[in-house]
C-alpha positions in Angstrom: -318.9 165.8 93.3 -319.8 166.2 89.6 -319.4 169.5 87.8 -323.1 170.2 87.9 -324.1 168.0 90.8 -326.4 169.0 93.6 -323.2 169.3 95.8 -322.4 172.6 94.1 -324.8 175.2 95.5 -322.7 178.4 95.5 -319.9 180.1 93.6 -317.6 179.2 96.5 -318.5 175.5 95.9 -317.8 176.0 92.1 -314.5 177.7 92.9 -313.4 174.9 95.2 -314.5 172.3 92.6 -312.5 174.1 90.0 -309.4 174.0 92.2 -309.9 170.3 92.9 -310.2 169.8 89.1 -307.0 171.5 88.2 -305.2 169.9 91.1 -306.2 166.5 89.7 -305.2 167.6 86.2 -301.7 168.8 87.3 -301.1 165.4 89.0 -302.2 163.5 85.9 -299.9 165.7 83.8 -297.0 164.8 86.0 -297.7 161.2 85.3 -298.1 161.6 81.5 -295.1 163.8 80.8 -292.4 161.2 81.5 -293.8 159.0 78.7 -294.0 161.9 76.3 -290.4 162.9 77.2 -289.3 159.3 76.5 -291.1 159.2 73.1 -289.7 162.6 71.9 -286.8 162.4 69.5 -286.4 166.1 69.1 -283.9 167.3 71.7 -285.5 170.7 72.2 -288.9 169.1 72.6 -287.7 166.6 75.2 -285.8 169.3 77.1 -288.9 171.6 77.1 -291.1 168.8 78.4 -288.6 168.0 81.1 -288.5 171.6 82.2 -292.3 171.8 82.1 -292.5 168.6 84.3 -290.5 170.4 87.0 -292.6 173.5 86.5 -295.8 171.5 86.9 -294.5 170.2 90.3 -294.1 173.8 91.3 -297.7 174.5 90.1 -298.9 171.7 92.3 -297.1 173.3 95.3 -298.7 176.6 94.6 -302.2 175.0 94.4 -301.5 173.4 97.8 -300.8 176.9 99.1 -304.1 178.0 97.6 -306.0 175.3 99.4 -304.1 176.2 102.6 -305.0 179.8 102.4 -308.6 178.8 101.9 -308.4 176.6 105.0 -309.0 173.5 103.0 -307.1 170.2 102.6 -305.7 169.8 99.1 -308.0 167.4 97.4 -308.5 166.3 93.8 -311.7 165.5 91.9 -311.7 163.5 88.8 -311.4 165.6 85.6 -312.8 163.7 82.6 -311.5 166.5 80.3 -307.8 166.1 81.2 -308.3 162.3 81.3 -309.7 162.4 77.8 -306.9 164.7 76.4 -304.3 162.4 77.9 -306.0 159.2 76.6 -306.3 160.7 73.1 -302.6 161.6 73.3 -301.6 158.1 74.3 -303.8 156.6 71.6 -302.5 158.9 68.9 -298.8 158.3 69.9 -299.4 154.5 69.8 -300.5 154.8 66.1 -297.5 156.7 64.8 -294.4 154.9 63.7 -292.5 157.9 62.2 -290.5 159.7 64.9 -290.8 163.1 63.3 -294.6 162.8 62.9 -294.7 161.6 66.5 -292.8 164.7 67.7 -295.4 166.9 65.9 -298.2 164.9 67.6 -296.6 165.3 71.0 -296.4 169.1 70.4 -300.0 169.2 69.4 -301.2 167.0 72.3 -299.2 169.1 74.7 -300.8 172.2 73.4 -304.2 170.7 74.0 -303.2 170.2 77.6 -301.9 173.7 77.9 -305.0 175.2 76.4 -307.2 173.3 78.9 -305.0 174.6 81.8 -305.1 178.1 80.5 -308.9 178.1 80.3 -309.2 176.6 83.8 -306.7 179.0 85.5 -308.3 182.0 83.8 -311.7 181.0 85.1 -310.3 180.3 88.6 -308.6 183.7 88.7 -311.8 185.5 87.7 -313.8 183.6 90.4 -311.2 184.1 93.1 -311.3 187.9 92.4 -315.1 187.9 92.4 -315.2 185.9 95.7 -312.7 188.2 97.4 -309.9 185.6 97.5 -307.3 188.1 96.6 -304.6 186.2 98.7 -304.7 183.3 96.2 -304.9 185.2 92.9 -301.1 185.6 92.6 -300.5 181.8 92.9 -303.1 181.1 90.2 -301.8 183.9 88.0 -298.2 182.5 88.3 -299.5 179.1 87.2 -301.5 180.7 84.3 -298.4 182.6 83.1 -296.3 179.5 83.2 -299.0 177.6 81.1 -299.1 180.5 78.6 -295.3 180.5 78.3 -295.3 176.7 77.8 -297.8 177.0 75.0 -295.6 179.7 73.4 -292.6 177.5 73.6 -294.5 174.7 72.0 -295.6 177.0 69.2 -291.9 178.0 68.7 -290.9 174.3 68.6 -293.5 173.5 66.0 -293.2 176.5 63.7 -289.7 178.0 64.1 -287.6 175.0 65.3 -288.9 172.8 62.5 -290.9 170.1 64.3 -293.8 170.5 62.0 -291.8 170.9 58.8 -289.7 167.8 59.7 -292.9 165.9 60.1 -294.3 167.1 56.8 -291.0 166.1 55.0 -290.7 162.7 56.8 -290.7 159.7 54.5 
């Protein structure tokens, strides 16, 4: 089912497609994070990514509960957007030799992921409310709040914990 394919006829169909999209994205993120953790040289960055990996597993569990409450089997649909963000992150990381610059790139690439997830969850919450799926809003809202908190932590690492300044000053 493509985003604007003939299989989507109603808002309910769009909502389900959006859930399948973010379900796929969260799974792809759990596959990408271990490599990012391994590449990170900044202790705080690696620790934050490890914590977010565990958090992402919890987000997947909440999405499974959303599907269950809707009477649907959890199912993923390909998400070219998250695939592209992850591919770009991999390609960028492969081009950087300097570890401090790589840490800054990992922060930036992680934020691109977080911003995508924030946008997706925000939309899903609005659609769930409009469709009367009040019983799933809290699960989606918890996931959204975790993504926003992860983005804030990444900002802190970049700006206050010196990841960006170390990258700028790297030889």
